[in-house]
C-alpha positions, 0 to 999 in steps of 0.5 A: 441338338438343343439350341444354346438359348434353350439350354441357358433358359433351362439352367436359369429356371433351375438356378432360380428355383433353387434360389427360391427354395422348395416352396414353389417356382412360379416362373416355369409356365411362361418359359415353358410357353416360349419353348412350346410356341402356339401352333399356327394354322396354315392357309389352305390357299393363297388368293390372287390380287385381282378383282375378286367377289364372294358369292354366297349361294343360299338358294336352298334358304338354309340361312334364316333370316336372310340378312345373315347372308350379307353379314357372312359375306361382308365379314369375309370381305372385310377380313380379306381386305384388312389382311391385305390378301386382296387390295381394297380396290379389287374387292367387289361388294358381295351384295352386287353378286347376290343381286345379279343372281337374284335377278336371273333367278326371278327370270327363271334362269339359273345363272352360271358362276362365270356369268355372275363374275362377269356381270360384276367385273370379277376375275376371281370368285369365292363361291360359298354354298351353304348346306347348314346354318342352324342354332340347334339340332333339337329345338332346345339345346343350343348347338350353333353350327354352319356347314358350307362348301367353298371353292375359288374360281379363276374366271379368266381361265374358267377353271377352279383353283381351290381346291386344286384339281391336281391335288390329293383331295378329289373333292370339288369343294372345301368343307367349312365347318364352323361351330360356336363352342359351349354356348350358354343355354341361358335365355336360348328360348328368347328371340333376343338371345337367338338373334345374338347367336345368329349374328355371332355364328354369321360373323364367325362363319365369315371370319373362318371363310377369310381365314382359309386364305392366310396363316394365323395362330390358333388364339386368333380364331374368333378374336374379332368377336371379342372386340378390342382388348 
């Protein structure tokens, strides 16, 4: 059954168009937009409001330059706090986890994720394993893309909570695939443009990482890259 407000809106459109004549009716689009609301992307998982850290693992050195690791993790941390997913006092600086892991690696010991969390005082760890971070597949055509495997660990119980071990997806990870759509090829061979694209891809990857944990409208995707409107 069509709600009365939509019936009224439809009658109003017809009446106004008849009144304006057959020359055109330019009010249909806005009302049609209201009747077909923008789709919402649902959260993949809800984080607990406990001491939390993002640990970006790039032991394969996929991300170059390495400063982009910090950009990704810091952006995700910032969005998580801004959206109120985890209280600001509970979010631990990602660099702390990276530093701890780096120290252990230098000593010849591969540190466990549980230990990383313990060393920085976290009860919840968002683990990001980077499989790909590249601006081009052939060295010429700009196709910026990052692919990461993401999971969330409850360090109190020592269990993975995302993806759910009891869910329909048997995978141990959630695959996060991020692309910059239709980048301009202009100046792609210059260091300046490539650095800018690297930064943009890192920021977008961080934003998309955070967006796994809350619902949002499709138009919000990448909105932080546009700056204030």
